[in-house]
C-alpha positions as CSV (number, residue, x, y, z in Angstrom):
1,M,17.5,37.2,-5.9
2,S,16.1,34.0,-4.3
3,V,16.4,32.6,-0.5
4,Q,18.3,29.9,0.3
5,K,15.7,26.9,1.6
6,Y,18.3,25.1,3.4
7,S,21.5,25.0,5.2
8,V,24.3,22.5,4.8
9,N,26.3,21.2,7.7
10,Q,28.9,18.6,9.0
11,H,28.3,16.8,12.1
12,N,30.5,13.8,13.7
13,I,28.6,10.4,13.9
14,Q,29.2,10.7,17.7
15,T,27.2,14.2,17.5
16,L,24.6,13.0,15.6
17,L,23.8,9.8,17.5
18,T,23.6,11.8,20.7
19,W,21.1,14.6,19.5
20,I,19.3,11.5,18.2
21,E,19.2,9.7,21.8
22,S,18.5,13.2,23.5
23,G,15.6,13.6,20.9
24,E,16.8,16.5,19.4
25,I,16.7,14.7,15.8
26,A,13.7,12.9,15.6
27,I,14.1,9.7,13.6
28,P,10.4,8.1,13.2
29,E,11.4,5.3,11.3
30,I,13.1,3.7,14.3
31,Q,10.3,1.6,15.2
32,R,9.7,0.5,11.7
33,P,11.1,-2.5,10.0
34,F,14.5,-2.0,9.3
35,V,14.1,-2.9,5.3
36,W,18.4,-3.2,5.0
37,S,20.4,-6.3,4.4
38,N,23.0,-7.1,6.9
39,A,25.4,-6.9,4.1
40,K,24.6,-3.4,3.2
41,V,25.1,-2.6,6.9
42,R,28.7,-4.0,6.5
43,D,29.0,-1.7,3.7
44,L,28.1,1.4,5.0
45,I,30.8,1.0,8.1
46,D,33.5,-0.3,5.9
47,S,32.9,3.5,3.6
48,L,33.2,5.2,6.6
49,Y,35.9,3.4,7.9
50,T,37.9,3.8,4.6
51,G,36.8,7.7,4.3
52,Y,34.3,6.8,1.2
53,P,31.1,9.4,1.2
54,V,28.2,8.1,2.4
55,G,25.5,10.4,0.9
56,Y,23.8,13.4,3.1
57,L,21.0,13.2,5.6
58,I,18.0,15.6,5.3
59,A,16.4,16.9,8.3
60,W,13.3,19.2,8.3
61,R,13.1,21.4,11.0
62,N,9.7,21.4,13.1
63,P,8.1,25.0,12.8
64,D,8.3,27.2,16.4
65,V,5.0,26.6,18.0
66,R,3.2,29.1,20.4
67,L,2.5,27.5,23.8
68,K,-0.6,28.1,25.8
69,D,0.8,30.1,28.0
70,G,2.2,32.5,25.1
71,T,5.6,31.3,25.1
72,T,7.5,30.1,22.1
73,S,8.9,26.4,21.2
74,S,11.6,25.8,19.0
75,G,10.9,22.8,16.9
76,K,12.9,19.6,16.6
77,R,14.5,18.6,13.2
78,V,12.8,15.6,11.5
79,L,14.9,13.2,9.5
80,I,13.1,12.7,6.3
81,D,16.1,10.7,4.6
82,G,18.4,8.9,6.2
83,Q,16.9,6.8,8.6
84,Q,17.8,3.8,7.6
85,R,21.5,4.7,7.6
86,V,21.2,6.2,11.1
87,T,19.7,3.1,12.1
88,A,22.0,1.2,10.6
89,L,24.6,3.1,12.7
90,M,22.9,2.7,15.9
91,A,22.5,-1.0,15.6
92,S,26.3,-1.7,14.3
93,L,28.0,0.7,16.6
94,L,25.8,1.3,19.6
95,G,24.5,-2.4,19.4
96,R,21.0,-1.5,19.4
97,E,18.2,-4.0,18.4
98,I,16.3,-3.1,15.2
99,I,12.8,-4.4,14.2
100,N,13.0,-6.7,10.9
101,D,10.7,-7.2,8.2
102,E,8.7,-9.6,10.3
103,Y,8.3,-7.0,12.8
104,K,11.1,-9.2,15.3
105,R,13.6,-7.5,17.6
106,T,16.8,-8.7,16.6
107,R,20.5,-7.5,16.4
108,I,22.7,-6.6,13.3
109,T,26.4,-7.9,14.3
110,I,29.4,-6.7,12.1
111,A,32.6,-8.4,12.9
112,F,36.2,-6.6,12.0
113,N,39.4,-8.6,11.5
114,P,42.0,-6.2,12.1
115,M,44.9,-8.4,10.5
116,E,43.5,-8.3,7.3
117,G,44.7,-5.5,5.3
118,S,44.1,-2.4,6.9
119,G,41.0,-4.1,8.3
120,R,38.1,-5.9,7.1
121,F,34.3,-5.8,8.1
122,E,32.2,-8.9,7.5
123,V,28.6,-9.9,9.1
124,A,29.0,-11.9,12.3
125,N,28.5,-15.5,11.9
126,P,29.2,-18.8,13.7
127,A,32.2,-19.8,12.1
128,I,33.4,-16.1,12.2
129,K,32.4,-16.1,16.5
130,N,34.5,-19.1,16.4
131,D,37.5,-17.7,15.1
132,S,40.3,-15.8,16.9
133,L,41.5,-13.5,14.2
134,W,37.7,-11.9,14.3
135,I,36.5,-9.2,16.9
136,P,33.1,-10.6,16.6
137,D,31.1,-7.3,17.2
138,I,32.6,-4.0,16.6
139,S,30.0,-2.4,19.3
140,Q,32.5,-3.5,22.0
141,V,35.5,-1.6,20.2
142,I,33.2,1.4,20.0
143,S,31.9,1.1,23.6
144,P,33.7,4.1,25.9
145,E,34.3,1.6,28.7
146,I,36.7,-0.2,26.5
147,K,40.4,-0.2,27.3
148,M,42.0,0.0,24.1
149,L,45.7,-1.7,25.5
150,K,43.9,-4.5,27.0
151,L,41.7,-5.4,23.8
152,V,44.8,-5.5,22.0
153,Q,46.6,-7.5,24.7
154,K,43.9,-9.9,24.8
155,Y,43.4,-10.2,21.2
156,C,47.7,-10.9,20.7
157,E,47.1,-13.8,23.4
158,K,44.8,-15.2,21.2
159,N,46.9,-14.7,18.1
160,P,50.4,-14.9,18.8
161,R,51.3,-14.1,15.2
162,A,49.8,-11.1,14.9
163,D,51.2,-8.0,14.2
164,Q,50.4,-5.8,17.7
165,D,51.4,-2.3,15.9
166,R,48.8,-3.0,13.1
167,V,46.5,-4.6,15.5
168,Y,46.4,-1.2,17.7
169,E,46.6,1.2,14.7
170,N,43.2,-0.6,12.9
171,L,41.2,-1.1,16.3
172,E,41.8,2.9,16.9
173,L,41.2,3.9,13.8
174,L,37.6,1.7,14.0
175,K,37.3,3.2,17.5
176,S,37.7,7.0,16.0
177,I,34.9,6.1,13.2
178,V,32.6,7.9,15.5
179,N,34.5,10.8,14.8
180,N,34.0,10.8,11.0
181,S,31.6,13.2,9.7
182,I,28.5,13.1,7.7
183,G,26.9,16.0,6.1
184,M,23.4,16.9,7.1
185,I,21.0,19.2,5.1
186,E,18.3,21.2,7.0
187,L,15.3,22.3,5.5
188,N,14.1,25.6,6.6
189,S,10.8,25.1,8.7
190,D,8.4,27.5,6.6
191,L,8.7,25.3,3.5
192,D,5.6,23.6,2.4
193,I,5.5,20.0,1.5
194,E,5.9,20.2,-2.3
195,T,9.0,22.3,-1.9
196,V,10.5,19.8,0.6
197,T,9.6,17.0,-2.0
198,E,11.1,18.6,-5.1
199,I,14.2,19.4,-2.7
200,F,14.3,15.8,-1.8
201,I,14.2,14.8,-5.4
202,R,16.7,17.1,-6.7
203,I,19.2,16.2,-3.6
204,N,18.6,12.3,-3.6
205,S,20.9,10.6,-6.0
206,K,18.2,7.6,-6.7
207,G,15.2,10.0,-7.4
208,V,13.6,8.1,-4.7
209,V,9.8,10.2,-4.3
210,L,8.7,10.5,-0.8
211,S,4.8,10.7,-0.8
212,Q,2.9,13.0,1.2
213,A,1.6,10.2,3.4
214,D,5.5,9.4,4.1
215,F,5.7,13.3,5.7
216,A,2.9,12.9,7.6
217,M,3.7,9.7,8.9
218,S,7.2,11.1,9.9
219,K,5.2,14.4,11.5
220,I,2.9,11.8,13.5
221,A,6.1,9.6,14.9
222,A,8.3,12.3,15.9
223,N,5.5,13.8,18.2
224,E,6.0,12.0,21.3
225,T,3.6,14.7,23.3
226,Y,0.4,13.8,22.2
227,G,1.5,9.8,21.4
228,G,2.3,10.1,17.9
229,N,4.9,7.6,18.6
230,E,2.2,5.0,19.9
231,L,-0.2,6.3,17.3
232,R,2.3,5.4,14.2
233,K,3.2,2.2,15.5
234,C,-0.9,1.3,15.9
235,I,-1.2,2.3,11.6
236,D,1.8,-0.2,10.6
237,Y,0.7,-3.0,13.1
238,F,-2.8,-2.7,11.9
239,C,-2.0,-2.9,8.5
240,H,0.5,-5.9,8.9
241,L,-2.0,-7.6,10.9
242,A,-4.5,-7.5,8.3
243,V,-2.3,-9.3,5.9
244,A,-0.8,-11.5,8.4
245,P,-2.9,-12.6,11.2
246,D,-0.3,-14.6,12.7
247,F,1.5,-11.4,13.3
248,Y,-0.7,-11.2,16.5
249,R,1.5,-13.3,18.4
250,E,4.8,-11.5,17.7
251,I,3.0,-8.5,19.1
252,T,2.2,-9.8,22.3
253,S,5.4,-11.8,22.2
254,H,8.1,-8.9,21.2
255,D,5.8,-5.6,22.4
256,E,4.4,-5.9,25.6
257,E,3.9,-2.6,26.1
258,F,2.0,-2.0,23.0
259,S,0.2,-5.0,23.6
260,R,-1.5,-3.6,26.9
261,S,-2.9,-0.4,24.8
262,E,-6.2,0.4,23.7
263,Y,-5.0,0.5,20.3
264,F,-3.9,-3.2,20.3
265,Q,-7.3,-4.2,21.8
266,K,-9.2,-2.5,18.9
267,M,-7.6,-4.2,16.2
268,S,-7.0,-7.5,18.3
269,W,-10.3,-9.0,16.2
270,L,-7.7,-9.2,13.1
271,K,-5.8,-12.2,14.8
272,N,-8.6,-14.4,13.3
273,E,-9.5,-12.6,10.0
274,N,-8.6,-13.7,6.8
275,D,-10.6,-11.7,4.3
276,D,-7.9,-10.3,2.0
277,L,-10.6,-8.0,0.0
278,Y,-9.3,-4.7,1.6
279,D,-5.9,-4.8,2.9
280,P,-5.1,-1.3,3.3
281,A,-1.1,-0.3,3.6
282,Y,-0.3,2.4,5.8
283,T,-1.1,5.3,3.3
284,D,-4.5,4.3,2.7
285,M,-5.5,3.8,6.1
286,L,-4.2,7.2,7.2
287,R,-5.6,9.5,4.1
288,V,-9.2,7.5,5.0
289,S,-8.7,8.3,8.8
290,F,-7.5,12.1,8.1
291,T,-10.3,12.7,5.1
292,S,-13.3,11.1,7.1
293,E,-12.5,13.1,9.7
294,F,-11.1,16.7,8.7
295,K,-13.3,16.7,5.5
296,R,-9.9,17.5,3.6
297,G,-8.0,15.3,1.3
298,K,-4.8,16.5,0.8
299,L,-2.5,15.4,3.5
300,Q,-0.2,18.3,3.4
301,D,-2.9,19.5,5.4
302,L,-2.7,17.1,7.7
303,V,1.3,17.9,8.2
304,A,-0.1,21.4,8.8
305,L,-2.8,20.7,11.4
306,L,-0.1,18.4,13.4
307,S,2.5,21.0,13.6
308,G,-0.1,23.2,14.9
309,R,-0.9,25.4,11.6
310,N,-3.6,28.3,12.2
311,F,-4.8,28.8,8.3
312,A,-6.4,31.8,9.0
313,T,-3.3,33.7,11.4
314,R,-0.5,31.3,9.5
315,T,1.1,30.8,12.4
316,Y,1.6,27.8,14.8
317,E,-0.2,27.0,17.9
318,E,0.4,23.8,20.2
319,E,-3.4,23.9,21.0
320,I,-4.3,23.4,17.1
321,A,-1.4,20.6,17.2
322,E,-3.0,18.9,20.3
323,V,-6.5,18.8,19.3
324,S,-5.5,17.1,15.6
325,F,-3.8,14.5,17.4
326,A,-6.8,14.0,19.4
327,R,-9.0,14.0,16.2
328,L,-6.6,11.9,13.9
329,K,-6.6,9.1,17.0
330,E,-10.3,9.2,16.9
331,S,-10.6,8.3,13.3
332,V,-8.0,5.6,13.3
333,H,-10.2,4.0,16.1
334,R,-13.2,4.4,13.8
335,F,-11.2,3.0,10.9
336,M,-10.3,-0.2,12.7
337,N,-13.5,-0.5,14.7
338,E,-14.5,-4.5,14.1
339,T,-18.0,-3.3,12.9
340,N,-17.2,-0.6,10.6
341,F,-14.3,-2.8,9.0
342,K,-16.4,-5.9,8.8
343,R,-19.6,-4.1,7.5
344,F,-17.9,-2.0,5.0
345,V,-16.2,-5.0,3.6
346,M,-19.6,-6.9,3.3
347,I,-21.3,-4.4,1.5
348,V,-18.3,-4.7,-1.4
349,R,-19.1,-7.8,-1.0
350,S,-22.4,-7.3,-2.0
351,A,-22.0,-5.4,-5.1
352,G,-20.1,-8.5,-6.4
353,F,-16.7,-8.0,-5.6
354,I,-15.7,-11.0,-4.2
355,D,-12.3,-11.5,-4.9
356,S,-9.1,-8.9,-4.2
357,S,-8.5,-9.3,-7.9
358,M,-11.3,-7.7,-9.2
359,L,-10.6,-4.4,-7.6
360,R,-7.1,-3.2,-8.1
361,S,-7.4,0.3,-7.0
362,Q,-6.9,1.0,-3.5
363,N,-7.9,4.6,-3.7
364,I,-11.4,3.5,-4.7
365,L,-12.1,1.2,-1.8
366,N,-10.5,3.9,0.4
367,F,-13.2,6.7,-0.8
368,A,-16.2,4.2,-0.8
369,Y,-14.9,3.4,3.1
370,I,-14.4,7.3,3.4
371,V,-18.3,7.5,2.3
372,Y,-19.5,4.7,4.4
373,L,-17.6,6.3,7.5
374,S,-18.8,9.7,7.3
375,L,-22.7,8.4,6.7
376,R,-21.9,6.2,10.0
377,D,-21.3,9.3,11.7
378,Q,-24.5,11.0,10.7
379,N,-26.5,8.4,11.8
380,V,-27.9,6.9,8.2
381,E,-30.0,4.1,8.1
382,A,-28.2,0.5,7.3
383,T,-29.8,0.1,4.3
384,E,-29.4,3.5,2.4
385,I,-25.7,3.6,3.7
386,E,-25.2,0.0,1.7
387,T,-27.1,1.3,-1.1
388,T,-25.1,4.8,-1.8
389,V,-21.8,3.0,-0.6
390,R,-22.2,0.5,-3.7
391,R,-23.1,2.9,-6.1
392,W,-20.0,5.2,-5.0
393,L,-18.0,2.4,-6.0
394,V,-19.7,1.3,-8.9
395,M,-19.7,5.0,-10.0
396,S,-15.9,5.6,-9.5
397,I,-14.8,2.5,-11.4
398,L,-17.0,3.6,-14.3
399,T,-15.9,7.4,-14.2
400,R,-12.1,6.2,-13.2
401,R,-12.6,8.6,-10.8
402,Y,-9.1,8.3,-9.1
403,S,-7.1,7.3,-11.8
404,G,-5.2,10.6,-12.0
405,S,-4.3,12.8,-9.1
406,A,-6.2,11.2,-6.7
407,E,-5.4,13.4,-4.3
408,S,-7.2,16.3,-5.8
409,A,-10.0,14.3,-6.2
410,F,-10.3,13.2,-3.0
411,D,-10.3,16.9,-1.8
412,L,-12.9,17.9,-4.2
413,D,-15.4,15.1,-3.7
414,I,-15.0,15.4,0.3
415,R,-15.6,19.2,0.1
416,R,-18.8,18.8,-1.9
417,I,-20.4,16.1,0.5
418,D,-19.4,17.9,3.7
419,E,-21.5,20.7,1.8
420,I,-24.5,19.3,0.2
421,G,-24.4,15.6,1.5
422,V,-23.3,12.5,-0.3
423,T,-27.0,11.3,-1.8
424,K,-27.4,15.1,-3.7
425,Y,-23.9,14.8,-4.7
426,L,-24.1,11.2,-5.7
427,A,-27.0,12.5,-8.0
428,D,-25.4,15.1,-9.5
429,I,-22.5,13.0,-10.6
430,E,-24.6,10.2,-12.0
431,K,-26.7,13.0,-14.0
432,A,-23.3,14.5,-15.6
433,E,-21.5,11.6,-15.9
434,L,-23.7,8.6,-16.5
435,S,-25.3,9.4,-19.1
436,D,-26.8,7.5,-22.4
437,A,-23.7,8.5,-23.6
438,L,-21.5,6.5,-21.4
439,W,-23.9,3.3,-21.7
440,N,-24.1,3.4,-25.4
441,S,-20.6,4.6,-26.5
442,G,-18.2,5.6,-23.8
443,L,-18.3,2.1,-22.0
444,P,-18.5,-0.5,-25.1
445,Q,-15.1,1.6,-26.1
446,Q,-13.9,0.8,-22.2
447,L,-14.2,-2.7,-23.4
448,N,-12.6,-2.6,-26.5
449,T,-9.2,-4.2,-24.3
450,S,-7.5,-7.2,-24.3
451,V,-6.0,-6.8,-20.8
452,V,-8.1,-9.2,-18.6
453,S,-7.5,-6.9,-15.5
454,S,-9.5,-4.0,-17.0
455,P,-11.8,-2.8,-14.5
456,F,-14.7,-2.5,-17.0
457,F,-14.2,-6.4,-17.3
458,N,-14.2,-6.8,-13.6
459,L,-17.2,-4.7,-13.4
460,Y,-19.0,-6.6,-15.8
461,L,-18.2,-9.8,-13.7
462,A,-19.3,-8.4,-10.5
463,A,-22.4,-7.5,-12.4
464,Q,-22.6,-11.2,-13.0
465,V,-21.8,-12.2,-9.4
466,K,-24.4,-9.9,-8.2
467,M,-27.2,-10.9,-10.8
468,N,-26.5,-14.5,-9.4
469,D,-25.4,-15.6,-13.1
470,K,-24.9,-19.1,-13.7
471,G,-21.1,-20.1,-15.6
472,F,-21.1,-19.9,-19.3
473,L,-23.3,-23.4,-20.1
474,S,-23.5,-24.4,-16.4
475,K,-26.6,-25.6,-15.3
476,D,-25.9,-25.2,-11.6
477,I,-22.3,-23.6,-11.1
478,T,-22.3,-19.7,-10.9
479,V,-20.2,-17.3,-12.1
480,S,-19.2,-16.2,-8.4
481,D,-18.4,-20.1,-7.7
482,L,-15.8,-20.0,-10.8
483,I,-14.0,-16.8,-9.8
484,S,-14.1,-18.0,-6.2
485,Y,-12.2,-21.6,-7.1
486,R,-10.6,-20.2,-10.1
487,G,-12.5,-21.3,-12.9
488,D,-11.6,-20.7,-16.5
489,V,-11.6,-17.9,-18.6
490,H,-13.0,-19.4,-22.0
491,H,-12.5,-17.3,-25.6
492,I,-16.0,-17.8,-27.0
493,F,-14.2,-17.7,-30.8
494,P,-12.1,-20.1,-29.4
495,K,-7.8,-19.0,-29.4
496,N,-6.4,-21.4,-31.6
497,F,-9.2,-20.9,-34.2
498,L,-8.6,-17.6,-34.2
499,K,-4.8,-17.8,-33.9
500,S,-4.8,-20.1,-37.5
501,N,-6.7,-17.6,-39.2
502,G,-3.8,-15.2,-38.4
503,L,-4.9,-13.2,-35.7
504,S,-2.6,-11.5,-33.2
505,R,-2.4,-12.0,-29.2
506,G,-4.3,-8.7,-29.0
507,K,-7.1,-9.2,-31.3
508,Y,-8.0,-12.6,-30.1
509,N,-7.8,-12.1,-26.1
510,Q,-10.3,-9.1,-26.8
511,V,-12.7,-9.4,-23.0
512,A,-15.7,-9.2,-25.1
513,N,-14.3,-12.5,-26.2
514,Y,-14.4,-14.1,-22.6
515,V,-16.9,-16.0,-20.4
516,M,-16.4,-17.5,-17.3
517,M,-16.9,-21.3,-17.6
518,Q,-16.2,-24.6,-16.3
519,S,-12.9,-26.3,-17.2
520,E,-14.3,-29.5,-18.2
521,I,-16.8,-27.8,-20.4
522,N,-14.1,-25.6,-22.1
523,I,-11.9,-28.7,-22.8
524,S,-14.9,-30.2,-24.5
525,I,-15.4,-27.5,-27.2
526,K,-11.8,-27.4,-28.0
527,D,-11.1,-24.9,-31.0
528,R,-14.2,-25.6,-32.7
529,A,-15.7,-22.7,-34.4
530,P,-18.7,-20.7,-32.9
531,A,-21.1,-21.9,-35.7
532,E,-19.8,-25.7,-35.3
533,Y,-20.3,-25.8,-31.1
534,F,-23.2,-23.5,-30.7
535,G,-25.1,-25.1,-33.8
536,A,-24.5,-28.5,-31.9
537,L,-25.9,-26.8,-28.5
538,I,-29.0,-25.6,-29.9
539,R,-29.8,-29.1,-32.2
540,E,-28.8,-30.9,-28.7
541,C,-31.2,-28.9,-26.5
542,E,-34.1,-28.9,-28.9
543,T,-34.0,-32.7,-29.0
544,G,-33.6,-32.4,-24.7
545,N,-30.1,-33.6,-24.9
546,S,-27.3,-31.6,-23.5
547,A,-24.1,-31.2,-25.9
548,Y,-21.4,-29.3,-23.6
549,G,-22.5,-28.8,-19.6
550,G,-25.7,-29.4,-18.0
551,I,-28.3,-27.3,-19.7
552,N,-30.8,-29.4,-21.9
553,D,-33.8,-27.2,-22.2
554,P,-33.9,-24.5,-25.2
555,S,-35.5,-22.0,-22.5
556,E,-32.7,-22.3,-20.2
557,L,-30.0,-22.1,-22.8
558,K,-31.3,-19.0,-24.3
559,E,-31.1,-17.6,-20.7
560,N,-27.7,-18.7,-20.1
561,F,-27.0,-17.0,-23.4
562,K,-28.6,-13.5,-21.9
563,Q,-26.8,-14.0,-19.0
564,H,-23.6,-14.0,-20.8
565,S,-24.0,-11.1,-23.2
566,I,-23.8,-13.8,-26.4
567,P,-25.2,-11.8,-29.3
568,Q,-28.0,-13.1,-31.6
569,G,-27.3,-15.2,-34.3
570,I,-23.9,-16.7,-32.6
571,E,-24.8,-20.0,-34.2
572,N,-24.0,-18.8,-37.7
573,M,-21.2,-17.1,-36.9
574,Q,-17.6,-17.8,-38.8
575,F,-14.5,-16.3,-38.8
576,E,-15.6,-13.2,-40.8
577,N,-18.2,-12.5,-37.9
578,Y,-15.9,-12.1,-35.4
579,E,-15.3,-8.1,-35.4
580,D,-19.1,-7.5,-35.6
581,F,-19.6,-10.4,-33.0
582,L,-17.0,-8.3,-30.6
583,E,-18.6,-4.9,-31.3
584,K,-22.2,-6.0,-30.4
585,R,-21.3,-8.2,-27.5
586,R,-19.4,-5.1,-26.0
587,E,-22.5,-3.3,-26.4
588,L,-24.7,-5.5,-24.4
589,M,-21.9,-5.9,-21.7
590,A,-22.5,-2.4,-21.6
591,H,-26.0,-2.1,-21.0
592,K,-26.0,-5.3,-18.8
593,I,-23.6,-3.0,-16.5
594,R,-26.2,-0.3,-16.6
595,D,-28.5,-2.6,-15.5
596,Y,-26.8,-3.8,-12.5
597,Y,-25.8,-0.3,-11.2
598,Q,-29.5,0.4,-11.1
599,L,-30.0,-2.8,-9.1
600,L,-27.4,-1.5,-6.4
């Protein structure tokens, strides 16, 4: 017979709010941006008022922890589902401020009309506030200091036609809303994250999946003893600042306490930073900080360590929790460090990735940063760090290393790195996975795609940037310039030429048919067949003229063709040669990426 993994109880709203205010229930999202619309808050209050169900809250009890003096401390409940509903209740019923999506403190004010039907709720606005039929803020009715008879009398004086009995009845019903019950599912403390996640998905009617990072962040925020609430805020603020530097003023204006903290001082450099090559979300920042410090890749281990888990004895100890929070704090500081962050981004750029669109996988960037931080901790020489990070980054793309179960791959990689070192481990991977079979067969097959955002096509462009290649048929403009300033992607076999011969989008938009080109050159070529415009190019160059672009020297034109992996004989190619052209160019593109990798 299976053991039930949770209990279900009904608690009235007043009790829940009291528990949250006293800390019996930790609501880690209370200091994070509130994502519900004001109208959704109104609908929640209306559902409670009319007796409709509003769903269950889900809490996960922290395990009991053995203290240093040998006694045991009972764990708090951590609310893992229902934060938005509870925040909405505290905002509307208790008049508490919330933090909106711009990280500004604001009020959500719900108004109530006791004369319309059995009572009507609406989001307060200037018109409602000036309308005597509306009580502009229901928190005034809920307040324990309110005298109901006096409130009804005052309302009826402003509205002589009001039905006093109806007003009194509806306001009493509103005031008693805090006595309505909400169900709480309390999960056992000994459950692991996978089980908690499974229960959450089965119970949650919307099928929302909570990530392990969500659990870890909730665990961090719920622990005020070791500064988890400030650490959580630090992670949120850093990630927001990285995207929106102007948010710096919001922090200094609306969170003076945090702006005096050491965390804020370490992230203040972001106020003048507009580089968007690596804009980490809280999941990325948490994963990099944890993995680089603890040499583990699975965030469930972080949740366990922050709870005080002793993996050897399978007990929970306060000292382990304290040390784990201290280590995580230091690793977050290393992540935020201006020198570390900027040097890492510089290394990524030096590999040819000069635009955020060229790197679609955050996990590839995340682990490359882990490699960087690990090598920095070992005081490895700067040039070796740069080479190793660049090669790890590109190797990760070539092998699609983190495209599947990224967390398992992180765990394997960091453990092997911790055992034998980055250099040896990278060499082992290169020997096993970057063989001639990849360069001659596997990579050309990966380049057989019409998806312009393909990581392998972007890798080819990075190779061109790294090698300082000129744009197609350009004398001076580089591929780097064209990517930075949104130059044209040109079809070598023109699109309309191929369409007129009956090819579909997936055929004429093959990435092996693309080159980066100046728009004016692209326009001048129009829809001419390769044999026509390549033939004209070669003939004009032989006479010292330029048919398209600025190249008028045959050797320079030949070098430009080589830089763009153009197969020999292109000047004779017609429609029937298109498939053969694609196959040959994919091979040349793959070999260029191979040569580029050796340069890193």
